[in-house]
Structure formats: C-alpha cells, structure tokens
C-alpha positions as CSV (number, residue, x, y, z in Angstrom):
1,M,0.4,23.6,24.9
2,G,-2.7,21.2,23.1
3,Q,-3.9,24.3,20.8
4,A,0.0,24.9,19.5
5,D,-0.3,21.2,18.8
6,L,-3.6,21.1,16.8
7,Q,-2.6,24.2,14.9
8,A,0.9,22.2,13.8
9,P,-0.8,18.8,12.2
10,D,2.9,17.1,10.9
11,R,4.2,17.3,14.9
12,L,1.2,15.5,16.5
13,L,1.6,12.2,15.6
14,G,5.5,12.4,16.5
15,D,5.0,14.0,19.5
16,V,2.2,11.3,21.0
17,A,4.2,8.6,20.1
18,A,7.0,10.0,21.7
19,A,5.3,11.1,25.0
20,A,3.6,7.7,24.5
21,R,7.0,6.4,24.2
22,L,5.1,4.0,21.2
23,A,7.2,2.0,19.7
24,E,5.1,2.1,16.6
25,G,5.9,5.6,16.2
26,P,3.9,8.1,15.1
27,E,2.0,5.4,12.9
28,G,0.1,3.6,15.8
29,V,-0.9,7.0,16.7
30,R,-2.4,7.5,13.1
31,R,-4.3,3.7,13.6
32,V,-6.0,4.9,16.7
33,L,-7.3,8.2,15.8
34,R,-8.5,6.6,12.9
35,A,-10.3,3.6,13.9
36,V,-11.5,6.2,16.6
37,F,-12.3,8.6,13.4
38,T,-14.6,5.6,11.5
39,E,-16.3,4.0,14.8
40,G,-17.0,7.2,17.2
41,A,-17.5,6.4,20.5
42,V,-15.2,3.6,21.0
43,P,-14.5,1.4,24.3
44,I,-11.0,1.1,24.9
45,R,-10.8,-2.9,24.5
46,D,-12.4,-3.3,21.6
47,L,-10.3,-0.1,19.9
48,A,-7.2,-2.0,20.9
49,R,-8.5,-5.3,19.1
50,Q,-8.8,-3.5,15.9
51,V,-5.4,-1.8,16.1
52,A,-3.4,-4.3,17.7
53,L,-1.9,-3.2,20.1
54,P,-2.0,-3.7,24.0
55,I,-4.8,-2.0,26.3
56,P,-1.9,-0.2,28.5
57,V,-0.5,1.1,25.0
58,V,-3.7,2.2,23.9
59,A,-4.3,3.6,27.2
60,A,-0.9,5.8,27.1
61,V,-2.1,7.0,23.6
62,R,-5.2,7.7,24.7
63,G,-4.6,9.8,27.3
64,E,-1.9,12.5,25.2
65,L,-4.2,12.4,23.4
66,E,-7.0,13.9,26.0
67,R,-4.5,16.4,27.6
68,R,-3.7,18.0,23.9
69,G,-7.5,18.0,23.1
70,V,-8.2,15.5,20.4
71,L,-10.4,12.8,22.2
72,E,-12.4,13.4,25.0
73,R,-14.4,10.1,26.6
74,Q,-18.1,9.6,25.5
75,G,-18.9,6.4,26.9
76,G,-15.3,5.2,25.3
77,M,-12.8,7.1,23.1
78,A,-14.3,10.0,21.5
79,L,-13.0,13.1,19.2
80,T,-13.7,16.5,20.2
81,K,-15.0,18.8,17.9
82,A,-11.0,20.1,17.3
83,G,-10.0,16.8,17.5
84,M,-12.0,15.7,14.9
85,E,-11.0,19.0,12.4
86,A,-7.1,18.1,13.5
87,V,-7.6,14.5,12.2
88,Q,-9.3,15.9,8.7
89,R,-6.3,18.1,8.8
90,V,-3.5,16.0,10.0
91,L,-4.5,12.7,8.4
92,G,-6.9,13.7,5.4
93,L,-9.8,11.6,6.6
94,S,-13.2,11.6,5.5
95,C,-14.6,8.2,4.8
96,R,-15.9,6.7,7.7
97,R,-17.7,3.3,5.8
98,R,-16.0,-0.1,6.2
99,F,-16.6,-2.9,4.2
100,P,-17.0,-6.6,5.2
101,R,-13.9,-9.1,5.3
102,P,-12.5,-10.9,3.0
103,L,-12.9,-9.3,-0.1
104,Y,-12.7,-11.9,-2.2
105,P,-13.7,-13.7,-3.8
106,S,-16.7,-11.1,-5.2
107,L,-16.7,-7.4,-4.5
108,P,-19.8,-5.5,-2.6
109,A,-23.0,-5.1,-4.5
110,D,-22.7,-1.4,-4.5
111,L,-19.5,-1.7,-6.8
112,S,-20.6,-3.1,-9.7
113,G,-20.7,-0.1,-11.5
114,L,-17.3,0.5,-10.7
115,L,-16.5,-3.2,-12.2
116,D,-18.6,-2.4,-15.0
117,R,-16.5,0.9,-15.8
118,M,-13.0,-0.8,-14.9
119,D,-13.6,-3.6,-17.4
120,E,-14.3,-0.5,-19.8
121,I,-10.8,1.1,-19.0
122,C,-9.2,-2.8,-19.3
123,E,-10.4,-3.1,-22.5
124,G,-8.1,-0.8,-24.3
125,R,-5.2,-0.9,-22.9
126,P,-2.0,-2.3,-24.2
127,G,-1.9,-5.9,-25.0
128,I,0.4,-8.1,-23.0
129,D,4.5,-8.1,-23.6
130,V,5.6,-11.3,-22.0
131,T,9.1,-10.5,-21.8
132,L,8.3,-7.9,-19.5
133,D,6.3,-11.0,-17.4
134,Q,3.3,-8.7,-17.8
135,S,0.0,-10.8,-17.3
136,H,-3.1,-8.8,-16.5
137,A,-4.6,-9.1,-13.7
138,T,-8.5,-9.0,-14.0
139,P,-10.3,-5.7,-13.6
140,E,-11.9,-7.3,-10.3
141,T,-8.4,-7.8,-8.8
142,A,-7.2,-4.0,-9.9
143,L,-10.8,-3.2,-7.9
144,R,-10.0,-5.4,-4.3
145,R,-6.4,-4.2,-4.6
146,A,-7.7,-0.9,-4.1
147,L,-10.2,-1.7,-1.9
148,Y,-7.4,-3.9,0.4
149,L,-5.4,-0.5,0.8
150,Y,-7.9,1.9,1.4
151,E,-9.5,-1.4,4.3
152,Y,-5.7,-0.7,6.0
153,D,-5.4,3.2,5.5
154,A,-3.2,3.4,2.6
155,L,-4.9,5.7,0.7
156,E,-6.5,8.7,2.2
157,G,-3.8,11.3,2.9
158,R,-1.1,9.1,1.8
159,D,1.6,9.6,-0.8
160,V,1.5,5.9,-2.7
161,L,4.1,4.6,-5.0
162,I,3.1,1.4,-7.4
163,L,6.1,0.0,-8.9
164,G,5.3,-1.1,-12.3
165,D,1.0,-1.0,-13.3
166,D,0.2,-3.3,-16.5
167,D,-2.4,-4.5,-13.9
168,L,-3.9,-0.6,-14.1
169,S,-3.9,-0.5,-10.1
170,S,-3.7,3.0,-10.1
171,L,-6.7,3.7,-12.0
172,A,-8.7,1.1,-9.7
173,V,-7.7,3.9,-7.1
174,G,-9.0,6.7,-8.9
175,L,-12.1,5.1,-9.3
176,L,-12.2,4.3,-6.0
177,S,-11.1,7.3,-4.6
178,E,-13.8,9.1,-6.9
179,F,-16.2,7.0,-5.3
180,L,-15.9,7.0,-1.8
181,G,-14.8,10.8,-1.9
182,L,-10.8,9.9,-0.7
183,Q,-8.3,12.3,-1.4
184,V,-5.0,10.8,-1.7
185,R,-2.4,13.0,-1.3
186,N,0.2,11.8,-4.3
187,L,-0.2,8.7,-6.7
188,V,2.9,7.7,-8.5
189,V,3.4,5.3,-11.0
190,L,6.5,3.9,-12.5
191,E,6.8,2.0,-15.4
192,C,9.3,0.9,-17.8
193,D,6.2,0.2,-20.8
194,G,6.2,3.6,-22.6
195,R,2.5,2.4,-24.3
196,L,1.1,1.9,-20.6
197,V,3.0,5.4,-19.2
198,D,0.8,6.7,-22.0
199,Y,-2.2,4.8,-21.7
200,L,-2.3,5.5,-17.4
201,R,-2.0,9.0,-18.6
202,S,-4.6,9.4,-21.1
203,A,-7.0,7.4,-19.0
204,G,-5.8,8.7,-15.5
205,A,-6.0,12.0,-16.6
206,G,-9.0,13.0,-14.8
207,Y,-7.2,11.4,-11.3
208,P,-4.3,13.2,-9.3
209,L,-2.1,10.4,-11.1
210,E,1.7,10.9,-11.9
211,A,2.9,8.0,-14.3
212,I,6.8,7.9,-14.8
213,R,8.4,6.5,-17.5
214,H,11.1,4.3,-15.3
215,D,13.3,1.4,-15.7
216,L,13.6,-0.1,-11.9
217,R,16.3,-1.8,-12.8
218,Q,18.0,2.2,-12.1
219,D,17.4,4.0,-8.8
220,L,14.7,5.9,-8.1
221,P,14.3,9.3,-9.2
222,D,16.0,11.5,-6.7
223,E,12.7,13.3,-5.9
224,L,11.5,9.9,-5.4
225,I,13.4,8.6,-2.5
226,G,12.3,8.4,1.1
227,R,8.6,10.2,-0.5
228,F,6.2,7.4,0.1
229,D,4.0,6.1,2.6
230,V,2.9,3.4,1.0
231,F,4.0,1.0,-2.5
232,L,2.3,-1.9,-3.9
233,T,3.9,-4.2,-6.8
234,D,3.4,-7.0,-8.7
235,P,7.1,-7.7,-9.6
236,P,8.2,-10.2,-12.3
237,Y,7.8,-14.1,-11.5
238,T,11.4,-14.7,-10.1
239,L,12.9,-13.8,-7.2
240,E,15.5,-11.9,-8.8
241,G,12.4,-9.5,-9.4
242,L,10.6,-9.5,-6.0
243,D,13.7,-8.6,-4.5
244,L,15.0,-5.5,-7.0
245,F,11.0,-4.0,-7.2
246,V,11.0,-4.5,-3.5
247,S,14.0,-2.5,-3.0
248,R,13.0,0.0,-4.8
249,G,9.7,0.2,-3.1
250,V,11.7,0.5,0.3
251,T,13.9,3.5,-0.9
252,G,10.4,5.4,-1.9
253,L,9.2,5.0,1.4
254,R,10.0,7.8,4.1
255,S,12.1,6.5,6.9
256,G,10.3,5.1,10.0
257,A,8.1,2.4,11.5
258,G,4.5,1.6,10.7
259,K,5.1,2.5,6.3
260,Q,3.3,0.0,4.3
261,G,4.6,-2.4,1.0
262,Y,1.8,-4.1,-0.7
263,V,3.2,-7.6,-2.7
264,C,1.6,-9.2,-4.8
265,F,3.3,-12.6,-6.0
266,G,2.6,-15.6,-6.8
267,H,2.5,-19.3,-4.7
268,R,5.9,-21.0,-4.7
269,S,7.7,-24.2,-3.7
270,P,8.2,-24.3,0.5
271,R,12.1,-23.6,0.0
272,E,10.9,-20.2,-2.3
273,T,8.0,-18.6,-0.6
274,A,10.7,-19.1,2.7
275,E,13.2,-16.9,0.1
276,A,10.6,-14.5,-1.0
277,V,9.6,-13.5,3.0
278,G,13.3,-13.9,3.8
279,A,14.0,-10.8,1.5
280,L,11.0,-9.1,3.2
281,T,12.4,-9.5,6.5
282,Q,15.9,-8.8,5.3
283,M,15.5,-5.5,3.8
284,G,13.2,-4.3,7.2
285,L,9.5,-5.1,6.5
286,A,7.2,-7.1,8.1
287,P,4.8,-9.3,6.6
288,V,1.7,-9.2,8.8
289,E,-0.8,-11.4,6.0
290,I,-0.5,-13.2,3.7
291,V,-3.7,-13.8,1.5
292,P,-3.9,-16.4,-0.6
293,D,-5.4,-16.3,-4.3
294,F,-5.8,-12.7,-3.6
295,N,-4.6,-12.0,-7.4
296,R,-6.3,-13.6,-10.2
297,Y,-5.1,-12.6,-13.9
298,V,-6.1,-13.4,-17.4
299,G,-4.1,-16.5,-18.5
300,A,-0.5,-16.2,-16.4
301,Q,-0.1,-20.1,-16.8
302,V,3.6,-19.7,-14.7
303,L,1.2,-18.5,-12.0
304,A,-1.7,-20.7,-12.3
305,G,-3.7,-18.0,-12.7
306,I,-3.6,-16.5,-9.3
307,S,-1.1,-15.3,-6.5
308,Q,-0.8,-14.1,-3.3
309,M,-1.1,-10.3,-1.1
310,I,1.3,-10.2,0.9
311,R,1.0,-7.1,3.3
312,T,3.9,-5.5,4.9
313,I,4.9,-2.9,7.8
314,S,8.3,-1.4,7.5
315,T,10.3,-1.3,10.9
316,S,12.1,1.2,11.8
317,D,15.2,-0.5,10.0
318,M,14.8,-0.4,6.5
319,R,17.3,-1.5,4.0
320,P,17.3,-1.9,0.4
321,S,18.6,-5.1,-0.6
322,I,19.8,-3.5,-3.8
323,Q,21.0,-0.3,-4.0
324,G,22.6,1.3,-7.8
325,P,21.9,0.2,-10.9
326,Y,21.2,-3.6,-11.6
327,G,22.3,-5.5,-14.4
328,G,21.5,-9.2,-13.3
329,A,18.9,-11.6,-14.6
330,L,15.3,-10.2,-14.2
331,Y,12.3,-11.8,-16.0
332,T,11.3,-15.4,-17.2
333,A,13.4,-15.1,-20.4
334,D,16.6,-13.8,-18.6
335,R,16.9,-17.2,-16.9
336,K,15.4,-19.6,-19.7
337,R,18.6,-17.6,-21.6
338,S,21.0,-18.0,-18.5
339,R,20.2,-21.6,-18.3
340,K,20.9,-22.3,-22.2
341,R,24.4,-20.5,-22.3
342,H,25.0,-23.1,-18.8
343,G,23.7,-25.9,-20.7
344,R,20.5,-26.4,-18.4
C-alpha cells in the first residue's frame, strides 16, 4: 500500500490528510513535508512550531507518512530515500534555502544582481495609466513579493495566478526562480492593459509565463476557473476594486483548505480596514499575516507611497462575493465621477 501511494503522487497528500483527519487537508500535509525537506531531521516539537500545528496533529501525520514509507526517525523526522523522491515529484521541491525575516527594508545582499536586472526590466515598462489606478511598485518591492511567496511555499510546484501586473511581479518571480532553480508549474497573468501584456510577453519570453489580456470586470475564462493554488493581486485603490479582484482570485483557486491568496492593499481608516478584512473573510479567506509598509511605490500619493501585504489561506468554504460581469464603480476615477453626479 505504501509503495502504491508513492507511485500515485496526486493521491498521497489527500490520503494522508484523510487518514490523519487533518482539518487543514492536503495542504497541511504538504507543510509538514516541505519543512522536513528543508530542515533535514527535525524534532517534532520544532516541526510543530514551524508548521503552526499542534504536536498531536503532527504526530498523527508523521505516523501516516511513516506507514507509507515517506518518513523515518533519525534523531527527528526525516525523509526516506523513496520519500525524498516522492516529495520532489509530488511537491515539485528542489531548493532548501531559507531567507531571514522580515524581508524588508532590504533584500539579502546576494540578490543585488537580481535587483540590478529588475531595475533594467522596470525601466522599459510602459508608463502608468492613472485611470486604471496604476502606480508602479519599486523593483525591490517586486522582488520582495517573489521572495515572500517562495518563503511561504507559494511558488515551487505551484500554479500561480497574478491579477493585474503593472508592478511586474511575474517577472520578479521569473528572475528569482531562475536564480534559485525553482520550478513554478504554471504562472498566469491577467491584465487589462494591452501595453503591459505585450511587455510581459516580451520581457518574460525566457520564463514559463503566460500573459493574457483580460478585463476582470468579466468572469475568468472558463479554463482558468479552479485551476490555481495561489493568487497574488495589487487591486485598485478602492474597496470595490479589492472586492472584485479578490473575487476573481477566489474563483481561480482550487477548492479545499489551505490555498493561498496574497493581497497588497493601502493603509486605510480603521473602518475601511475592517471592511477590507471582512470582505476577505466573507469570501472564505483567513488572513494569517498583515505586513505593514511591505510594498513601496513610485509616486502613489493616494497610498502615501506604501501599502501592506495581506497573506491569506483559504477555508474549505470559499465563495466569491462577485460572480458574473461587474458594472459598478471600480477605480478611483469612477468614484470621483459618481460623487460629482450626485453633487458630493
């Protein structure tokens, strides 16, 4: 039975999660395996802290993985030879490097060459279109996002969807993946600005990047629904923009607990912040970390040049708040026109 599980990689995580009655589902098993892969033999207490699961839960997962020949005890939890091969095949893992946190205000010194390349890429991108609430993130911010996704297991072996990309985060993912030898399974960008789509296709020609021109006021293309493990978005400055872009991200995620959504959003009043977080939770996304001042922009007076990073994981009950075509206000300019029409 164990060998059969190893030969059926798509079933391994789900079978272990079901046998261990793990509420976090297959993604919880993946967290355990990735931590063991990166750390080597690791004591169960240390592992439980790393994956944020109770020790009895980790012990149950360990037992199921031992029964399947994936883990063994060598002064801690360690992968067997067959387990190492299975993890690389199931999870698509290859890189054991970890980076110190926090990832700001500066990047690790050995990424300076990547930053120089990102600077060059950003110099050639199209100018901002203020009617679309575009405000370019700095090259360092784009790389920091890619590094943040890597640290939280949102790149290797993953299907990643980026909703809007005037910040060129997809190209930063490509640079980092090349540098670390990561294998991102699929990286898809949806962008309504045709200039940016052309630029992403040109500058990202050497990466497994698919840039598609698409207005998110329309539903996702059928072939992208429920296809992804991760989404990243830096939506328009409005709460309506957050609601729409995150709704499309949720629509793109595979069902089940533990899928990931990364939302860059400007600092707001307490009421508006509560509304933004409430919108995420109502869609079945649990915010697990909010990093202030994570994103820095060139200009962006509305955001005071900065915004926060909100990292979320999905529950087993995701429901996008917007389905079907959207015709309401979206960008800052839309709201200004609306106020003028109503004499405000």
